[in-house]
C-alpha positions as a LaTeX table, in Angstrom:
\begin{tabular}{lrrr}
\hline
Residue & $x$ (\AA) & $y$ (\AA) & $z$ (\AA) \\
\hline
Met1 & $-2.91$ & 195.25 & 34.41 \\
Thr2 & $-3.53$ & 196.37 & 30.85 \\
Asp3 & $-2.27$ & 199.87 & 29.99 \\
Val4 & $-5.16$ & 202.27 & 29.52 \\
Lys5 & $-4.51$ & 205.40 & 27.48 \\
Cys6 & $-6.56$ & 208.44 & 28.49 \\
Ser7 & $-6.72$ & 211.95 & 27.08 \\
Val8 & $-8.59$ & 213.44 & 30.06 \\
Asp9 & $-5.56$ & 215.28 & 31.37 \\
Asn10 & $-7.29$ & 216.88 & 34.37 \\
Cys11 & $-8.08$ & 213.55 & 36.06 \\
Arg12 & $-6.11$ & 212.75 & 39.21 \\
Tyr13 & $-5.41$ & 209.24 & 37.86 \\
Asn14 & $-3.89$ & 210.46 & 34.59 \\
Asn15 & $-0.11$ & 210.27 & 34.45 \\
Asp16 & 1.37 & 211.24 & 31.09 \\
Leu17 & $-1.86$ & 210.19 & 29.29 \\
Glu18 & $-2.03$ & 206.80 & 31.02 \\
Cys19 & $-4.61$ & 205.90 & 33.66 \\
Glu20 & $-3.14$ & 204.77 & 36.98 \\
Ala21 & $-6.40$ & 203.91 & 38.76 \\
Asp22 & $-6.50$ & 200.48 & 40.40 \\
Thr23 & $-9.98$ & 199.83 & 38.97 \\
Ile24 & $-11.55$ & 201.50 & 35.94 \\
Gln25 & $-15.30$ & 201.71 & 35.37 \\
Val26 & $-16.64$ & 203.04 & 32.07 \\
Ala27 & $-20.31$ & 203.92 & 31.68 \\
Lys28 & $-22.61$ & 203.15 & 28.80 \\
Asn29 & $-23.36$ & 205.98 & 26.36 \\
Phe30 & $-25.94$ & 207.92 & 28.40 \\
Leu31 & $-27.29$ & 209.77 & 25.35 \\
Gly32 & $-28.06$ & 206.58 & 23.43 \\
Glu33 & $-26.03$ & 207.75 & 20.44 \\
Asn34 & $-23.72$ & 205.02 & 19.19 \\
Asp35 & $-21.92$ & 207.23 & 16.67 \\
Met36 & $-20.90$ & 210.02 & 19.07 \\
Glu37 & $-17.21$ & 210.75 & 19.49 \\
Val38 & $-16.00$ & 211.44 & 23.03 \\
Gly39 & $-14.39$ & 214.67 & 21.79 \\
Met40 & $-17.86$ & 216.05 & 21.13 \\
Met41 & $-18.49$ & 216.22 & 24.87 \\
Gly42 & $-16.26$ & 219.25 & 25.42 \\
Lys43 & $-12.64$ & 219.98 & 26.20 \\
Asp44 & $-12.66$ & 220.53 & 29.96 \\
Ser45 & $-14.11$ & 217.78 & 32.16 \\
Ser46 & $-15.33$ & 218.49 & 35.66 \\
Asp47 & $-17.16$ & 215.26 & 36.51 \\
Ser48 & $-17.30$ & 211.65 & 35.35 \\
Ala49 & $-20.42$ & 212.19 & 33.18 \\
Gln50 & $-18.35$ & 214.38 & 30.88 \\
Thr51 & $-15.81$ & 211.60 & 30.32 \\
Lys52 & $-17.88$ & 208.38 & 30.36 \\
Cys53 & $-15.38$ & 207.18 & 32.94 \\
Val54 & $-17.05$ & 206.61 & 36.29 \\
Thr55 & $-13.57$ & 206.40 & 37.84 \\
Phe56 & $-12.77$ & 210.04 & 36.88 \\
Lys57 & $-11.83$ & 212.36 & 39.75 \\
Pro58 & $-10.78$ & 215.97 & 39.10 \\
Gly59 & $-7.09$ & 216.38 & 39.73 \\
Asn60 & $-4.72$ & 219.26 & 40.43 \\
Lys61 & $-3.36$ & 219.67 & 36.92 \\
\hline
\end{tabular}
């Protein structure tokens, strides 16, 4: 599998900034803004909508 780097450090699949999920699903930009940076969504993620990664699950970090 291709290595996927991820900065969402509170996801249960994140191990040293690399995603270890078996399958990764990324959603389309739900706001319809093509120039938006992910960092604009906020620092602390609590659900997949805040990461654009449908695979996201809150972890114990």
